[in-house]
N, C-alpha and C positions, 0 to 999 in steps of 0.2 A: 511560633519563632522560627524562623529559617535555619536550616542546617547547611553547612558548607562543607565542600572539598576543594582543596585548591590544586591545580595542575599547573605547574611552572616550568620553564626552561630556567636555567642558572645564568647569569651574566657576570662580567668581571667586576660590577659594582656590588655585587653581592657577596658576603652578607652585608659588610660594611666598608665604605670607602670614604676617605676624607672626613672621618668622625661622623659620619651620616649613614643611617640605614639604607639600604639597598630596598629595591622594591619588594622582595620576598618578605622581609620582616615588618615593612610598613603594612602589607596586605594582611600578615597574621596579626597584627595590633588591632586591626579594624574588624575584621571578620571572625577570627578564633576559629579556622576551620578543624574540622575533627581529623581530617587525614590530609596529608600533603604528598603528592607525587612529584618529586624533582627529576627533571630530565637532564642529563649531563652528557655534554658533547666530550670528545677525546681530552682536549685540554683542560676543560673544568674538572673532568674525572680525577685528572692526575693531582689537582690541588685537592680534592675530597679524600683520596688515598693518603697523601701526606699528613693533613692534619684535621680532616673531618669537620672544617669551619662551619659548613653550612647546617649540619644537624646540631652541632653544638650551640652555635648561636640560637636557634630557633628553642633549643631546650633551656638557654639562659633566659629568653624572652617569657617561656612558659612558666617560670619560677615566680615571675613578677605578676603574672596575670592569673586571676582564680578562675578555675574551671575551662582553663587552656592546656591540654595535654596531648597534643597530636600525634597520631601514628604517622611516622615518615617511611616512604618507600622510594628508594633511589633506582632511577631507571637510567643506565648507562650504556651508551654506545660508544664502545671504544675504536671501532671501525669508521666512525662518522667524522670526515674530516672537511667536508665541503659545506662548512657551517653558513655560507651566503646562499645556498640552493633552497629556494621556497618549495619547490615541488616534493622534495625528498621528506621534508617536515609534514607537509599536508597530509600525505599518506600515512605516514608513521603516527602523527598525532590524532589524527580522524580515528583510526583503528582503535588505540589506546583509550579514546575518550569514549568510543561505542561501548567497549568493556566495562568502562568504569561508571557510565550511565546504567547499565544493566544491573550492575552490582549495588549502585546507589540510588535507585529510582525516586525517592524521596528528597533527595539531596540537590541543592543549587552548587553547580561546578564552577568554581571561578577560574578564569583563564588569566594568566598574568601576560599583559602584553606590553610591559615595559622592561624586562631582562631579556638579556643575551642578543642575538643578531637580528637584523631587519627580517630576515628570512624566516626565523622562527617566529617573530613577533606577528608579522604579515599572515603567515599560515594559521594561527590562532584565532586572529581577528576575523578572518574570512569565515574558518570553520563557526565560529560563533554566529557570524552573520546568516550562515546558511542553515544552521539548525535551530532547534526550539529554545524556549526561555529557560531550560534547565541549565543553559551555558550562558554564563555573565562575565564577558570580558571586563577587566578592570585595569587602569591605569595609574601609575605613581608619578607624580611630579618630580623632577629633579630637585635636589635641594638648592637653596637659593645661593648658596656659595658657588655653585658652579656657574651662575650667572654673572659672578663678580670677579671672575679671572682678568688679571692685568693685561692689556694691550701688548702683544709681542710683534714687533716690527717685522714685515716681511721683506727682505732683500732679494729682489727678483734675479740679479745677475748671479749672486752667490748660491741660491738655490737652485737655479737652473744648472749651474755648473757642476753641483753636488748631487743632480738627479741621475740616480744609477740606471732608471729606465730609458734615459736619453743615450746611454753609451751604446745600445743595441738598435739596429735599423727598426724602423716601423714595421718592417715585413717579417721580421724574426719570430721566433717560437716563444719568445719571452713576453710577447702581449698577453696580458690576463683577460681580454675581452672574448666572449662565446655567446653565441645566439642561444637563447632557451627553447630547447626543442619539446620540452615535456609540459610547459607550463601555457595552460589556456584557460584563465579565467572565465571565459564566456562559456566554455565547455562544461566547467565545473558547475556553474550556475544553472545552466540548463539541464544538466543531469540530475540535478535536485529537483528542478520542476518537472521533470519526467517521472521521478519518483512520486512526487505529490500528485500527479494526474493518475498515475496508477492505482494509488492508494483509495482513490474515489472512483475508480473503475472508467476514468474517461481514457480510453486505449486511443482514440483517434487524436486526441490533442496530444498525448504522449508521443504517439509515433510522427507526428508532424513535426513536434519539437527536434526528434532523434534525427529526422532527415535533415534538418539545418544543420546538425553536427556529425553528420554520418561518419566524417573521417575520425573522429574521436569515439565512435561507437564500433563495437565489434560486430562481425558480420552475424554471428549467432543472435545476438542481442536484437539487432534489426529484424531479424526473422521471427523472434518471439514476439515483438511488438506488433508486426503484421499480422501474425497468427492470431494475437489476441484481438485484433480488429475484426478479423474473419469471424472469430467465436461470437463476439457480442453481437454481431450481425446474423448469427445462426448459419453460416456459410460453412457447412462440415466440409464440403470438397476444397474450399481455399484454405481452411484450417489443416487439413490433412497434407495438401499439396505444399503448404509453407513449411510444415515441420517436417517433411520428408527429408531423411538423411541426417537429422540432428540427434536421433536417438532418445528425443523427448517426446512426451505425451501428456496433454492437459487433463485426459480422462482416462478412467480405468474400466469403462463399461463398453460392452459389445455394440456393435451398431444395430440399427434396427428402430422400430418405432418407439419402444421405451427409451432408447438413448435421447431420441428427439423430443420426447416429453421431457426426460430430465434436463435437458439443454435450455428448453423453451421455459420450465421452470425456474432455472437459474437465471435465465433473462429477466422473467418477471422479478425475482428477488432483487436483482440489480437495481431494476426501475423502482422498486420500493426503497431500496436502501438510498438511492440517489435523489429520492423525492419527487421523481417524475411521475406523480400521481396519476395524471390523465393517462398516460400510455399504460401505466400499472392495471388501471380498471378497465381501459379499453380492451387490454390484451388478454383479459382472463377467458372470454368465451371459447377460444379454440381449444385451449387445454383442458377446459372443464367437460367438454363434449368426450375428449380422448379419455381423460382420467376416469369419468362415469362408464363409459363403454368397457374400460379393462376391469373395471371394479365389478361390474355385473358378471363379466365372464369368468373372472378369478373365483368369485364366491358363488356363482350359480352354473356356470358352464355355457350359459346362453351368450353366444356371439351375435348381437343383434343383427349386423350386416348380411348375415346368413339367412335372415327372414325378410330381406329388403330387396328392393329392385336395383340393381348395378347399373350405374351411368358412367361410361368413360368419354371423356371431351377430347378433343383435337390435341390439346397438351399434356393429354395422358393423365389428367387429374379425374380422380374417380369419387364420385360421390354416390350415396344410397338414399333411396326414397322409399319411405314405410308407406305400404299401401294395403288395402283390404284384400285385393287379389291375391298378391304374394303372400300374405299371412294366412290365409284360407287354403294355403295348399298343403299344409302340414298341421298336425294335431296341435303340437307346441305353439305354432303361429297363430292358431284359434285361440288359444288360451291367452297368449300375450295381446291379441285384439281385444278380448272381453276386458282384460285387466285395464287397458288404455281408456277403452269407452265408458266403463263404470266409474273411472276417476275423473275422466273429462266431462262426464254427463252429456255426451254429444257423440255422434258419429265420426270416426276417425276420418280425418281429410287426407287424402293423398299428398304427401310431401315429403320433403327431406326431414330425416328425424334429427331432433334437437336433444339438448341436455333435459329438456322437459320430460320428453318421452321416456328417456333412460332413468330420470330420477323417480318416475312413477313405478318402474319395474324394480328399482332397487327397493323403493319403501314396501313393496308388496312381497319381495321374494328374500330379504334380509332384514325384515322388521325386528328381529331379535337382536340385531346390533344396534342398539338404540344410539351410540355414539357416532357411529358410521352414518345412519340414516338422518340424525340430527345436523350432523356436518353437512351432508348432501344438501339437506333442506336450507341450510344458511348460505351456502355457495350458491345456490340456485336463486335466493333472494337477491343476493349481492348481483348476479349476473342480470336477472330479469329486470330489477328496478334501478339500483345505481349506475350499472354498467350501460344500460340503454339509455339513460338520461345523459351520461356523459358523453355518449358517442353520438346524439343525435341534437344536442344543444350546445351552444357556445357559453360554456360556463368556467369560472375558475375554480379548479378541483385541488382543495387541500385535505390534509389529514382529518381535520375538524368536519369538513363537507361530508367527507366518506362516512365518519363516526354518527354523522347527525342524521343520516338517511339510513344506515343499516345497523346500528347500534356496535360496530366494530371498525377499528382503525386499520390502516393497511397492514400493519404487523400482524394484527390477529388474525386478518383474512390471509395473510401468506402462511401463518402457522397451520391454517385449517387446510391450505393446499397441500402443505408438506405431509400432514396426516394424510390425507387422500391419495397421495404418492405411496405411502408405505402400505395402505390398503390395497394399491393397485400393483404392489411388489415391483415398483421402480427399482432399480439396481441402487443399493447403498441409501435409499430414501429412510431407512430406520435409524440412520446413525448420521454423525456431524461430516462423514467423509463426502458425501454428496455435496451438502449445502455450503462447505467450506472449500470447495472446488476451486472457485475464483481467487480464492486468498492463497491458496498453494500455487496458481499460476502465477499471481502476483510476486510471490516469494522468488519464484524461478527467474522471474524476469529481472528482479532487483538485484538478485545475486550475480547476474551477468552484465549489470552495468558497472562497467569498471574504467 
C-alpha cells in the first residue's frame, strides 16, 4: 500500500469556499497523507495566525476518517510578496522537496498543483516533470457551482472610465509589466539532462549540452565538465590544465606510473558499469602487464625490465625485449631464464615480454600466496582467451558472452583487477576511496550546477 506525504501551497479557496472544499481537503480525503507540508505566503500566513483555519479544518476532516491523523508542518515566508514570480518558488520548492525525499525515501510525495498562484502551481508541476516518480502532481477540479455563475454584463464605456490604470500615461512607472530575467525553462530542463548524463558517466554528452546553455552555467561548472571529459580520455595534462586555478582536484594520489594505472583501472570500471563490454575486455591487456610487473617487484624485488633489452623509439616510447643474451648477463637473469624455459617447455624466444612471462615468474616466486596466484591465472585466462577473441573477431559482446567463455562476468573480472591493484600497492586500492573516485567527482560537478 502506498504511503503519502503532501506538499502544498495554500490558496484563497482553501480550506473551504462557497460551501465547497478547496484542493487541500479534497486531496486529504483521497490519499490520507501521513504528513502535510503547507507553504504559506505572507498574506495567507496572516489568515493562519488569526484563526488557524487550515490546520483546524484538516483536523476536523481527520475526525471523520479512520486512520487519518496527519502531522502538519507550516512553512511560512512572511517576506515573500511577489507571489506571481515562478523562479522564486521553483528554487524554494525544489530544495525543500529534496530534503523531504531524503527524510521519506519510501513515500510518494503529492504535489498540490491546484491551490495558490499560477507561479506556485507551475513551479510544482515543472519540478514533478523533471524529477522521478516519487513526486506525484495532483489536480483538483473546481466545484461545479463555480461554472454556474450568472452572466454579468460588461459595459465598456463605464469600465474604461473607471479604469485606474488609464489615469496614468503608458510610459509611467505604474505599469506592472516586467521582463522575466531569471526564468529559463529550457536551461532548467537541460541542467537536469546534464545531471542525468553525469550519473551514467557520459561526460561528453553532458559537456555538449552545457555548451548550449553556457550563459546559464557558471564558469567553474564548465571547467569541471571539461576536466571530466579529459579524465575519461585519460588526458592527465588536459585535466590538470583545466582544473588549474580552481582549487579543486579529482584525485588525491601523486603522479607517476601507479597513478596512471589507477586511472586506467577506473576507466575500465566505467566501461564495465556502462556495459561497454567490448571496450572493457579489449582494454584489459595494457593494465594487466603493468599490474603483474608491479606485483612481481613488490613481492620479490625483481624489476623485470632490468633483465631486458631497452628500446627507445622516435616518439620516446620505451619497450623491453626479453632475450637470452640479456638474461645470461647476470646470475638472477639465468635463474629467470631457467624458470621460463622449464615452464614453457621450449627455448625462450627473443621478444617483448608479456603478461604470460610475468605470470610464470609470479607463480614460481609467490606460490605460497594461493589467492594471488589463482587470481593472476584467472586474469591471464581472460586476457589470452576471451580478450584475444574479442579483439580479433567481429562479435557481439555481452556479459553472458563473457561469462560463457571464462566462467566470470564483467563485474567479477573487475573485482579481481581491484584485488590485483591492492597487491600491487596502488594508492587507495584497498579501500573504497579509489573506486568511488568518479562518483565523488560527479558530486562536485552536480553541486556546481546552479
